[in-house]
C-alpha positions in Angstrom: 95.9 67.3 -79.5 99.1 68.3 -77.7 100.9 65.5 -75.8 104.1 64.5 -74.1 105.8 61.5 -75.7 107.8 59.2 -73.4 109.9 56.3 -74.5 110.6 53.4 -72.2 107.4 54.3 -70.4 106.4 50.9 -69.1 108.6 51.1 -66.0 111.4 52.9 -64.1 112.1 56.5 -64.8 109.9 56.5 -67.9 106.9 55.5 -65.9 107.7 58.0 -63.2 107.7 60.8 -65.9 104.4 59.5 -67.2 102.8 59.7 -63.7 104.2 63.1 -63.0 103.2 64.7 -66.3 99.8 63.1 -66.2 99.3 64.7 -62.7 100.3 68.0 -64.4 97.5 67.4 -67.0 99.7 66.5 -69.9 98.2 64.2 -72.5 100.6 61.3 -73.1 102.0 59.1 -75.8 103.5 56.1 -74.1 106.1 54.0 -76.0 107.7 50.7 -74.9 107.9 47.1 -76.1 105.3 45.8 -73.6 101.8 46.3 -74.9 100.2 44.9 -71.7 102.1 47.2 -69.3 101.5 50.2 -71.5 97.8 49.6 -71.8 97.4 49.1 -68.1 99.3 52.3 -67.4 97.4 54.3 -70.0 94.0 53.2 -68.6 95.1 54.1 -65.0 96.4 57.5 -65.9 93.4 58.4 -68.0 91.0 57.4 -65.3 92.9 59.1 -62.5 93.8 62.4 -64.2 91.2 62.8 -66.9 93.7 63.0 -69.7 94.3 61.1 -72.9 97.0 58.5 -72.9 97.9 56.7 -76.1 99.9 53.5 -75.7 102.2 52.7 -78.7 103.9 49.3 -78.3 107.1 49.5 -80.3 110.7 48.2 -80.2 112.8 51.3 -81.0 115.8 49.1 -82.0 113.9 48.0 -85.1 114.7 49.5 -88.5 112.6 52.6 -89.2 110.9 52.4 -85.8 111.4 56.2 -85.2 109.7 56.9 -88.6 106.8 54.6 -87.7 106.4 56.4 -84.3 106.5 59.8 -86.1 103.9 58.6 -88.6 101.7 57.3 -85.8 101.6 60.8 -84.2 101.0 62.4 -87.5 98.1 60.1 -88.4 96.5 60.7 -85.0 96.9 64.4 -85.2 99.1 64.5 -82.1 101.4 67.5 -81.6 104.3 66.5 -79.4 105.3 69.4 -77.3 107.3 67.4 -74.7 109.6 64.5 -75.7 111.2 62.3 -73.0 113.8 60.1 -74.6 114.2 57.6 -71.8 114.4 54.2 -73.5 117.8 52.5 -73.1 119.7 49.6 -71.6 123.2 48.7 -70.5 125.5 45.8 -70.2 128.4 44.7 -68.0 131.4 42.5 -68.7 134.6 42.2 -70.6 133.8 43.8 -73.9 135.6 41.1 -75.9 133.3 38.5 -74.3 130.0 40.3 -74.6 127.5 39.5 -77.3 128.2 41.8 -80.2 124.6 42.0 -81.5 123.4 43.1 -78.1 126.1 45.8 -77.9 125.0 47.1 -81.3 121.4 47.1 -80.3 122.4 49.1 -77.3 124.0 51.7 -79.5 120.9 51.7 -81.7 118.6 52.4 -78.8 120.7 54.6 -76.6 122.0 56.7 -79.5 120.5 56.3 -82.9 116.9 56.2 -81.8 117.4 59.1 -79.5 119.0 61.2 -82.2 116.3 60.3 -84.7 113.4 61.1 -82.5 115.0 64.3 -81.3 115.5 65.4 -84.9 111.9 64.5 -86.0 110.1 66.3 -83.2 112.5 69.2 -82.7 111.6 70.8 -86.1 108.0 71.2 -85.1 108.9 72.6 -81.7 111.1 75.2 -83.3 108.4 76.1 -85.8 105.9 76.6 -83.0 108.4 78.5 -80.8 108.1 76.2 -77.8 108.8 72.7 -76.7 110.7 70.5 -74.2 113.1 67.6 -74.8 114.5 65.6 -71.9 117.2 63.1 -73.0 117.9 60.7 -70.2 121.7 60.2 -70.0 123.7 58.9 -67.0 126.3 59.9 -64.6 128.2 57.0 -66.1 128.8 59.1 -69.1 131.2 61.4 -67.4 134.2 59.0 -67.6 135.2 55.8 -69.3 134.0 52.8 -67.3 135.9 49.5 -67.9 133.5 46.5 -68.1 130.7 48.9 -69.0 132.5 50.4 -71.9 129.7 50.6 -74.5 127.0 51.8 -72.1 129.2 54.6 -70.7 130.2 55.7 -74.2 126.6 55.9 -75.4 125.7 58.1 -72.4 128.8 60.3 -73.0 127.4 60.9 -76.5 123.9 61.6 -75.2 125.1 64.3 -72.8 127.4 66.0 -75.3 124.7 65.9 -78.1 122.0 67.2 -75.8 124.1 70.2 -74.5 125.1 71.2 -78.0 121.6 71.2 -79.5 120.2 72.8 -76.3 122.3 75.9 -77.2 121.4 75.7 -80.9 117.7 75.6 -80.0 117.7 78.3 -77.2 116.8 81.2 -79.6 113.7 79.2 -80.8 112.2 78.8 -77.3 112.9 75.1 -77.1 114.2 73.7 -73.8 116.6 70.7 -74.0 117.9 68.9 -71.0 120.5 66.1 -70.5 119.3 64.3 -67.4 122.1 62.3 -65.8 120.9 60.0 -63.0 123.3 57.9 -61.0 122.3 54.6 -59.4 118.5 54.5 -59.3 115.9 52.1 -58.0 114.9 50.4 -61.3 115.4 47.0 -63.0 118.3 48.5 -65.0 121.0 46.6 -63.1 119.3 43.2 -63.4 118.7 43.8 -67.1 122.4 44.8 -67.6 123.6 41.6 -65.9 124.8 43.3 -62.7 124.4 41.4 -59.4 124.3 44.6 -57.5 123.8 48.3 -58.2 126.9 50.5 -58.8 126.8 53.5 -56.4 128.7 55.3 -53.7 125.9 55.9 -51.2 122.5 54.4 -51.7 120.1 54.8 -54.6 117.7 57.5 -55.7 114.1 56.8 -56.4 112.7 57.3 -59.8 110.5 60.1 -58.4 113.6 61.9 -57.1 115.2 61.8 -60.5 112.0 63.2 -62.2 111.8 66.0 -59.7 115.5 66.9 -60.4 114.6 67.1 -64.1 111.6 69.4 -63.5 113.6 71.7 -61.3 116.4 71.9 -63.8 114.0 72.8 -66.6 112.6 75.6 -64.4 116.0 77.0 -63.9 117.0 76.9 -67.6 119.7 74.2 -67.2 120.8 72.1 -70.1 122.5 69.4 -68.0 121.8 68.1 -64.5 123.2 65.3 -62.5 120.6 63.8 -60.2 121.8 63.3 -56.6 124.3 65.3 -54.6 126.7 62.3 -54.2 126.5 61.6 -58.0 127.2 65.3 -58.7 130.3 65.2 -56.5 131.6 62.0 -58.2 130.9 63.4 -61.7 132.6 66.7 -60.9 135.6 64.9 -59.4 136.6 63.2 -62.6 137.7 66.5 -64.0 140.6 66.5 -61.6 142.0 63.1 -62.5 143.3 61.6 -65.7 141.2 59.0 -67.4 144.1 56.5 -67.1 143.9 56.7 -63.3 140.1 56.6 -63.3 139.8 53.6 -65.5 142.4 51.7 -63.4 140.6 52.5 -60.1 137.2 51.5 -61.6 138.5 48.3 -63.1 140.2 47.1 -60.0 137.0 46.0 -58.3 135.6 44.3 -61.3 138.5 42.7 -63.1 138.4 39.6 -60.9 134.8 38.9 -61.8 135.0 39.4 -65.5 138.6 38.4 -66.5 140.4 35.2 -65.7 144.2 35.4 -65.9 
């Protein structure tokens, strides 16, 4: 059975991808930590769209989680022809005061797990001469962000990595996209410890972000920033030194996170 595998599928952008791909008649492998949410979503999508949706409750920060997920698809005879690496989280605060274990788990999920799953499923896609990988990055990765230092750095990695392997994989018929949303209507900000969303003008819906990704795939793009305002801001950082950008970004947050 061919299927699209989506991590972080229990809510937000991951759930929106699941709903969109199910509507397009993709069978699904839904991965997240919450077994209850995954099971409910899988049942709903199977009933509504006459597809197969396989819930796989899994914490991708655990050691060898990527191998266990790979083994699960192999055991079930599932051919993953779409991979949406969406699972991730952020943090906010003075890096010296943040919990180190949580920062390292963020790197494990945002970077290590994404690289491992991409590597495991890319080989089969190349062999078959077709496949699609969407790595959900962030507009935050276009510049260093004080008080979000680790998160922004992980997303800078995701974007650079995705663009590089997109070109490597182009001759093999595999599409790879770095999707870079800006501020989006999800629970990301609350989970990161933010009392408000960071954004310049409103927030996009998760459905808008998914539509941006689908259009970008259709046009052969390897990177897309979702939202016109986000694109302007991401493009603008090319014209200012990082030293200036970091000072400007830190100005509004220093009072909250540092006591002189």
